[in-house]
N, C-alpha and C positions, 0 to 999 in steps of 0.2 A: 370169317370173323371181321366184324366192322368196328371201326373206332369213331368216336365222336370228338370233333374238334370244337372247343368252346372259345369264342373270341371275347376278349375283354374290351368292351366298347369304351370304357373310361380311360384305358391306358394311353391312347394317342392324345386325348384331351389333356391328361395330366402332364404328359411330356411337353406338349406345346406350352402349357402354362408354366411349367418348370423352366423351359428354355426362355420364355418371355421374362420371367422374374430374374433369371440369371443375367440376361442382357440389361435389364433395367438396373440391376445392382452394379453391374460393371460400369455402366455409364454414370451412375451416381458416384461411385468411387473415383472415377476419372475427374468428374467435375469437382469433387471434394479435394482431391490432391492438387488440382489446378489452382483453386482459390487459396488453398493452404500454402502452395508454393509462392503465389503472389504476396500473401501476407508475410511469409517468412522473409522474402526479399526486402520488402519495405521495412520490416522490423529489424533486420540484421545489418542492412546497409549503413545506417548511422553509426552504430558502435564499431563496425569494421573500419569505417573511414576515420573515426576518432582514434582507433588503435594505430592505424597506418600513420596518421599525422603526428601522434605522440612519439613515434620512432624516428621522426625527421628533425634535422636541425633547422634553424631559422632561415639559413641561406637556401636550403633545398625547398622549403615551403614557399619561399618567395619566387623561386625559379619557375620558369614556364616549362615544366616537365609534366610527365604523367602523374596526376595526383593520387592514383590508385596503386602506385608502386614506390617502394623505398629503395633508392639507389645507394644510399649511404646510411644504413641503420645505426642508431645511437640511443643509448639510455641516459643521455645527459639530462633530458627533461625530468626523468624520474629521480635521478640523483639530486638535482637542484631542488625539486619540491620536497622530497622526503628528508633532505638535509636542511630545509628551511624551518626555523623555529616559528615563523609566522604561519606557514601552512599547517604545521602541527597544532598550533593554537586554534586555528579554525576547526580542525578535525576534532580536537578535544572539546571545544565548545559545542559542536554538533552532537557529540556522543553524550555529554552531560545533559544537554537539553532533551535529547531523545529518550534517554533512560528515565529521567524524572517525569517527563510528560507521559510516557507509557505507564509508569507506576501510578501516577495520579489519575490517569484516564481509567485504568482498570479498577482502581479503588472506588471510583465513582460509578462507572457504567455497570459493573457486575451487580452490586446491590440494587441499583436503580432498575435494571432490567428484571431482576428477580422480583422486586416489589410490583412492577407494572404487569408482569406476566402471570404471577402466581397469587399474589396477595390482592385479590380483586377488591376494588373499592370504587366509589362513585367517581366517574370521570377518568378512570385509569386508561381506557381505550383512547379517549380524546387526548389525554396527556401523552400517551405513547406516540400517537400520530404527530402531535406537536413537536415532540423531541426530534423526530426524523425531519420534519419540515424546516427546523432551524438549521439543519445541515445543508439544506438546499440553498440557503442564502449565501451568495458568493462573498469571499473574503474581500473583494474589491469594494464592497459596500459596507463592510464592517470595520475596516481599519480606521476610517475617519472618526466615527463615534467612539471607538476604543481609545484612539489617541486623545480625544477630548476628555474622556473619563480619566485617563492617567494624568493629564494636566490639572484637572480639577482635584484629583487625589493629592497631587503634589502641593497645590495651593492650600488645601485643608490641613494636611499632616506634615508637610515639609519633607516627605520621603520621595526621592526621585527614583522612578522605576525606568523611565525611558533612557535608552543608551546603556542598558545593562543586560547581559545575556539572560538573567533570570526573569526579565519581563516577559520573555517568550513562554515561560512556564504558566503564565496567566492567560496569554492570548491563544496559544496552540490548542488547549482543551476546548475552545469554542468550535474547533473543527473536528476534533477526535472524539469527544465525549458523545455528541448526538448520534454519530454513525455507529460507534461501537455499542452504544446502548441499544440501538435498533437491531444490530446483529444478534446481540445476546437475548433480546426479547424473543426473536424468532427461534433461537436455539432452545431456550428454556421452555417455550411453548410446545416444542416437539417432544419433550420428555413426558412420559405417561404420568397422569395425575395420581395414580395409585402409589407412586413412590413417596411423594410428600404427604399424602393422606396417611400412609402407613407410619411415616416418621412422626406425624403429629399424634396419632393414636398411641404410639409408644412413648409419648411424653417429650419429644424433642421440640425445642424452640425453633422459631423461624430462622434464627442465625445458625443454629446447629444443622437445620435442614439444608441451608445454603452451603455451608462449609464442608459438611460430611457427605452429602448426597449429590447436590446439583453441580458443584464445582468439579468433582471428579468425573461425573457423567458428561458434563458439557465442556470437557477439556478441548476438543477440536474447535468449538466455537470461540472459546477464550483465546486459543492460539491465533485463530483468524483475526479476531479483534486486536490482539496485541501486534500482529504483523502490520495491520493497517495503521494503527496508531504510530508505530515506529516509522513506517514509510512516509506517512504524512508529515511527521515531525522532522525527519531527516531531509526531505526534499523541499520543504516549504521555502519559498523565496520572497514573497511580498511582505509578510509580517517582519522578518528580520531586516529587510531592506528599509522599512519604515521606522522601526522602533530601535534600531541599533545603528550607530554611525562610527564609533571609535573602532580602530583596527583590531584591538585586543578583545573586543566584545563581539566580533562578527562570527557567524557560523559559516560552514563550508560553502554552500551555494552562493551566498553573497560575497564572501571573502575572495573566492576565485575571480568573480567578475570585477570587483572594485579594485583589486590589487594588480591583476594581470592585464587590465585594459587601462592604458594611460593616454588619455586624449583620444587621438585617432590611431594609436599604435596598439595592435592586437598581438599579444604573444600567443599565437595559435598553438604552438607545440605544448607549452605548459598549460594552457587552458584545456586542451583535450586530455592531457595527462591528469590534471586535477579532476576533471569530470569522470574519467575512468576510475581513478582511485576512490572518488566519492561514491561511485555506484557500486563498489565492491561489497560493502556491508549488507545493503538490501538484497543484492544478488545472492550472496551466500545464504542469507536467511531463507529466501524463497526456494533455493535449491534443496535445502534440507527439510523444509516444513510446508512444501507446496500441497501435499495431500491433505494436511490438516486445514490449510487455508481454503481449499476448494470445498471440503466437507462443511466447514463452518459457514461459508458464504451460501452454499446450497441450502442448508437447513434454515438459515436466517431469511432466505428469500422466499421459501415455499411454505413456511409455517407462520403462525401468529394471527 
């Protein structure tokens, strides 16, 4: 009785290929983790150093000791800032400005994006591109003409806007509205056209189509735009530095710098503490809404 042995000629080739792919994947993962580690180091070192410094007293900060270690930890910097009415005023001004700017931005950008992406009209594509291009103009070029406009407005009406925190409600949207509109244009463009066509056939108006269909469907994009508007408003430094000077009108980024730096004396402990406390609201928002933010940015970047 004889037996026949059949050799699979493709098996060794597949094994070699599989082994080669496995090695390539392993090396790719190694390089990915290597660069991610470097990125994490550069990203985490500044806030870690800020935290360490905030736990030191002025004498220990000035001493020639290891700057990465706290020999005598203290919460005095936190107690002084949180117990300061001035710092709380900065925090309140930033909160009011950010909330109002976010509300105003979304009230403008959502309808504008809906009109530019779904209500096709002559020049809509050019206008949509122009909206985004306005965001690319740096604020260092805009604050001078804006300042001149407010001076002219005061001369004509007698209403002084400069050196009041609510002037920021006018200048901040020049940064937030164009970018948020662009994000929402991309997200609205990713929604199937059959939805609004069906709504129009059923007799819904454009406003009803926006509020009852598009806003619920585009909620991740709206959240992404809202987070961006809040972050840009909360962290803005140049505009409040230029348009507000009185201590009671300052927002947090400018207030920390102007009040804790006196001449050539830097109160590093409280500066780092104030910066950490100021970074807490955006950090909390990103921690809970990061998935929506990424989804909204991804759709806005790939569609439209």
